[in-house]
C-alpha positions in Angstrom: -10.2 -71.0 12.6 -10.0 -73.4 9.7 -6.5 -74.8 10.4 -4.0 -74.6 13.1 -1.0 -76.3 14.6 -1.8 -79.2 16.9 0.9 -80.2 19.5 -0.1 -83.5 20.9 1.8 -86.0 23.1 0.4 -89.5 23.7 1.0 -91.8 26.6 -0.1 -95.4 26.9 -2.1 -96.1 30.1 -3.3 -99.6 29.3 -5.5 -100.4 32.2 -8.6 -98.9 33.7 -6.7 -98.5 37.0 -4.0 -96.4 35.4 -6.7 -94.2 33.8 -8.2 -93.6 37.2 -4.7 -92.8 38.7 -4.4 -90.2 36.0 -7.7 -88.6 36.8 -6.8 -88.4 40.5 -3.3 -87.0 39.6 -4.8 -84.3 37.4 -7.2 -83.2 40.1 -4.3 -82.9 42.6 -2.3 -80.7 40.2 -5.3 -78.6 39.2 -8.3 -78.7 41.6 -10.2 -76.6 39.0 -9.8 -79.3 36.4 -13.0 -79.6 34.3 -14.5 -82.5 32.5 -15.7 -80.8 29.3 -17.0 -83.8 27.4 -17.6 -87.5 27.6 -18.7 -89.3 24.4 -18.2 -92.1 21.9 -16.4 -91.6 18.6 -16.1 -93.4 15.3 -13.0 -92.5 13.3 -12.4 -93.8 9.8 -8.8 -93.4 8.4 -8.2 -93.3 4.7 -5.1 -93.8 2.6 -3.5 -90.8 1.1 -5.1 -89.9 -2.2 -3.1 -90.5 -5.4 -4.6 -87.2 -6.7 -5.2 -84.4 -4.2 -6.9 -82.4 -6.9 -9.5 -85.3 -7.3 -10.0 -85.2 -3.5 -10.5 -81.4 -3.6 -13.0 -81.6 -6.4 -15.0 -84.2 -4.5 -14.9 -82.6 -1.0 -15.0 -78.8 -1.7 -18.7 -78.7 -2.7 -19.8 -79.9 0.8 -17.6 -77.6 2.8 -18.5 -74.1 4.0 -17.1 -71.4 1.7 -14.8 -70.0 4.5 -13.1 -73.4 4.9 -12.4 -74.1 1.2 -9.4 -71.8 0.8 -7.7 -73.2 3.9 -8.1 -76.8 2.7 -6.9 -76.0 -0.8 -3.7 -74.3 0.6 -3.1 -77.2 3.1 -3.4 -79.9 0.4 -1.1 -77.9 -1.9 1.6 -77.3 0.7 1.6 -80.4 2.9 4.2 -83.2 2.3 2.2 -85.9 3.9 -1.5 -85.9 5.0 -3.8 -88.1 6.9 -7.5 -88.1 5.9 -10.3 -89.0 8.3 -14.0 -89.0 8.7 -15.4 -88.8 12.2 -18.7 -89.2 14.0 -18.7 -87.5 17.4 -21.2 -85.6 19.6 -23.8 -85.7 17.0 -21.6 -84.2 14.3 -20.0 -85.6 11.2 -16.5 -84.2 10.6 -14.0 -84.2 7.7 -10.5 -84.0 9.0 -7.0 -83.6 7.5 -3.8 -83.7 9.5 -0.5 -82.7 7.9 2.9 -83.4 9.5 5.2 -80.5 10.4 7.9 -82.6 12.0 9.8 -85.8 11.1 6.9 -88.0 12.3 3.9 -89.2 10.3 0.8 -87.2 9.7 -1.2 -90.0 11.4 0.6 -90.0 14.7 3.1 -87.1 14.8 3.6 -84.8 17.7 3.4 -81.5 15.7 0.8 -81.3 13.0 -1.3 -78.8 11.1 -5.0 -79.7 11.6 -8.0 -79.0 9.4 -11.5 -79.8 10.6 -14.9 -79.0 9.2 -18.4 -80.2 10.0 -20.4 -81.4 7.0 -24.1 -81.9 6.5 -23.7 -85.6 5.6 -24.0 -88.9 7.4 -20.8 -90.7 8.1 -21.6 -93.2 5.4 -22.3 -90.4 2.9 -19.0 -88.7 3.7 -17.1 -91.9 3.3 -18.7 -92.6 -0.1 -17.5 -89.1 -1.3 -14.0 -89.9 -0.1 -14.0 -93.4 -1.7 -15.3 -91.9 -5.0 -12.2 -89.6 -5.0 -9.9 -92.7 -5.1 -9.2 -93.1 -1.4 -9.5 -96.4 0.3 -10.0 -97.3 4.0 -6.8 -97.7 6.0 -8.7 -98.6 9.2 -11.8 -97.9 11.2 -11.4 -96.9 14.8 -13.8 -96.7 17.8 -13.2 -95.1 21.2 -14.8 -93.7 24.3 -13.3 -90.3 25.0 -13.2 -88.1 28.1 -12.0 -84.5 27.5 -10.6 -82.4 30.3 -9.3 -78.8 30.4 -6.5 -77.5 32.6 -5.5 -74.0 31.7 -4.7 -73.9 28.0 -4.0 -77.7 27.9 -6.5 -80.2 26.6 -6.3 -83.7 28.1 -8.1 -86.7 26.6 -8.4 -90.0 28.3 -9.5 -92.6 25.6 -10.5 -96.2 25.8 -9.6 -97.3 22.3 -10.5 -100.5 20.6 -7.2 -102.4 20.3 -5.0 -100.0 22.3 -6.9 -100.0 25.6 -6.5 -96.8 27.6 -4.5 -94.0 26.1 -4.1 -90.3 27.2 -3.4 -87.3 24.9 -2.0 -84.0 26.1 -2.7 -81.3 23.5 -2.3 -77.6 22.8 -3.5 -75.7 19.7 -1.3 -72.9 18.5 -1.3 -70.4 15.6 2.4 -70.2 14.9 5.1 -72.8 14.2 7.5 -70.7 16.2 5.8 -71.9 19.4 6.1 -75.6 18.6 9.3 -76.4 20.5 8.4 -74.4 23.6 4.9 -75.8 23.8 6.1 -79.4 23.4 8.5 -78.9 26.3 5.8 -77.4 28.5 3.6 -80.5 27.8 6.4 -82.9 28.6 7.0 -81.1 31.9 3.3 -81.2 32.7 3.2 -85.0 32.0 6.4 -85.4 34.1 4.5 -84.1 37.2 2.0 -86.9 36.7 4.8 -89.5 36.3 4.0 -90.0 32.6 6.2 -90.2 29.6 5.6 -90.0 25.9 4.6 -93.2 24.0 7.5 -93.5 21.6 6.8 -92.8 17.9 8.5 -96.1 17.0 6.2 -98.2 19.3 3.2 -96.2 18.3 3.9 -96.8 14.7 4.1 -100.6 15.4 0.8 -100.5 17.2 -0.8 -98.5 14.4 0.5 -100.9 11.8 -0.8 -103.9 13.7 -4.2 -102.3 14.2 -4.4 -101.3 10.5 -3.7 -104.9 9.5 -6.3 -106.4 11.9 -8.8 -103.6 12.5 -12.0 -105.7 11.7 -11.2 -107.8 14.8 -11.2 -104.8 17.1 -13.5 -102.1 15.7 -16.5 -101.6 18.0 -15.2 -104.1 20.6 -13.4 -104.0 23.9 -10.6 -106.3 22.6 -7.0 -105.0 23.1 -3.5 -106.1 22.1 0.0 -105.5 23.4 2.9 -104.5 21.1 6.2 -103.6 22.6 
């Protein structure tokens, strides 16, 4: 599938101890819980392009044919978008996230997601995006553990700047499912004693990191923003 709806709720864990408590709690709720991946990621965020056509002209030639129509439609229809390049698990990915709620495309709960692997290095992909008029918003680094419980994906991340953060995610095909799936995720988190990291606080954290990312990228340094 070239694009889909991503329902994702974040919670701030902060410490290594809280991350371990979450692992234990998940295993109690679901003894069949499976660790599906553990890897490092580099994520480069870009500012929204002034010309989406210029972005399309630059990026379409390196995308598989079956992905080109989906991206063209998304960039035509979306109100706000977040553009990213990613290096993870030996692959280089071009990613677009478009908001479908009142939150931002960078951190919102409900988003349409487009993702495609490309036959480029991370630097080569970045240069293509920069040539299309985009600029770096920030560069992020993290260690990620991915778990699967039923149809829910759980990620425990150790992020530069943020410390430990968990994401609870479902991918769906229809916007009619958004409200019910979000409620199910909130209930699942409630069983673990967790609550959603508020969008307001997340945006403050995001803004602080964006302003100071060279201090944190590729390091274990963290900050606290209430």
